[in-house]
N, C-alpha and C positions, 0 to 999 in steps of 0.2 A: 294734894301735891306731894311730890317726892323730893325728900332732902337731900342735896347732892353735899357730899363731903371734898371741900377743894382740898389739895395737896399744897403745901406751902410753896412750891415753885410756881403755882399757876397763880395763886392770891395777888400778885402783882396787877393779874389783868381785873380782878372781882374788887379792887379797892380793898384789898387784905381782908374779905371774907372768907372764913373757913366753911361754913354751910350756907347752902345759896336753897331757898323752897320754890320750886317750878313745879308747872303741871304742864305733862307731854304725856303722849301714847306709847311711845317707844323711845329706847334711850339715843338713837341717831335722832329724833327731833328733839329732845331734851338738849341735846349739844348743839343743833342748830339756834336752838332759842337762846342758850346761854353766849352763842357765838354773837349774836345780834345785839344782846344786851352788854355783852363785853367784847368787843371786837378783838381777834387774836387769839381768843380761846381755843377754838376748834384746830386752828394752826400747830397747835402744840399736842394736840391728840391724835388726829386723823392724816394720815400720808397722803400721798399724790395720788393714788388711787381710792381715796375715800373710806381705807380702812381705818382700825386702829392701828398706831403705831405698834410695833414688835415689843419695844420697850415700856410699853404702856398696859396695864391691866386696868379694866372696868369691872366693876362688880356691882349685880344687883342684888340688895341683902349681902348673903354669902356665897353666891354664885358670881363665878366669870362669866362674862358675856360671852368670850369664844365657846364656853361648853353648851350655852343656851343656842340664842339665835343672832350673837352677835348683836349688831347695832341696830336689828331690828325685833330685840328683847322687848316684851313688852313690861310697862312699869305702871305699878297703879299709886295712889295716893298716899298709902302706907309704906313704901317702898324708900329704902336709902339706896342711894347710889354712890360707890366711893370711885376715886378716880386715884390709882396708886402707881406710880412711876417707878421704874425697876432701879433697883440700887448696885453699884457695882463698885470694885474697888479692893483694896488690899493686896495681900502677897500671895 
């Protein structure tokens, strides 16, 4: 089962959990499973067309999924999936 690292802003959907262990074949399937367990989760990650929002980065281990196969990126039980919202601000 893959380990999903949940960023602080999304923990309100996961009951405060920072890590979730879940089985899925692809990142897209993983997000759907998480949304079924934690309603509203995917709405914060996916845009209206079903892709990852541009200000969200999703990594499988050390690789950003946009550089791989996007939501079709395969995952195995030893993988770590990290969701990283972009940060902005400053002057």
